[in-house]
N, C-alpha and C positions, 0 to 999 in steps of 0.2 A: 504494500499500500504506500502511495506517495505522500510525503509531507505536503502540507499546504504551501510552504515556501517553494518546494520543487514544482508543484503544480503551477504556481505563478511563473516560475522560470520557463517551464515548458510552454505555457500559454503565450507568454511574451515572445518566445523564440518562434513558435508556430505563426504568430501574427506577423512577425518580421519577415519570415520566409514567404508568406503569402504576398506581402507588400513588394518584396523583391521580385517575385515572379510577375506580378502586375506591372511593375516598373519596366522589367525587361520586355514584356509584351507591348507596353505603351511606346517604348523607345523604338522598337521594331516597326510598329504601325506608323510612327512619326517619320522614320527614315523612309519607309515605303511611300508614304504620301508626298514627302519632299521629292523623292526620285520621280514619281509620276508627274508632279507639278513642273519639275525641271524639264522632263521629256516633252511635256505639253507646251513648253516655251514660256512659262510664267516668268515674270520679272524677278531676278534674284532678290532685290530689295523687298518686294512684296512677299516673297517666301520667308525672308528673315522676319518681317513684321508678323506674318501669320503664325510662324512657329515660335515667336517671342524669343528668338535666339539671334545672336550676332552672326555676321558672316564668318568670323573666325570659329565660333562654336560649331557652325554648320559644316565647315570644311575640316575641322580638327575634332574627330569624335571623342578624343580623350578629354577635351575641355567640356563637352556637353554631357558626359556621363558623370554621375555622382561618384564620389570617392567613398568606398565602404571600408571602414576600419575593422580589421579582424583582431587587433590587439588593443588593449587599453592604452591610451596615451596620457601623459602627464601634461596638463596645461600649465604654461609658465606665464609670468607677467611679460607683456610686450616690452620690447626694448624702447627706451626713451629716445626720441628723435635727437639728432645732433644739432648743434647750434646752426650749422650750415643748412640743414634741412628746414629748420624753423624759419630761416631767412627767406627761403624759397616760397614759403606759404604766404 
């Protein structure tokens, strides 16, 4: 018999897996729709706007895909900007 805590872990993991499958399917559908629009001669800027992505994201799939962390990461305090960086702002 599973502890309540383990049931919660299992349920959360199952929910995440379901969302990941849905995201994969949605990304594939978007890619196919973009390909069809491109083949039909749609204006690239119109495709960008309709997809709510930049041209760079559309041409570089790594930028458009979410990053999935498989290991916990330690968040650190952001570095303070240098004096020179502050002057540029």
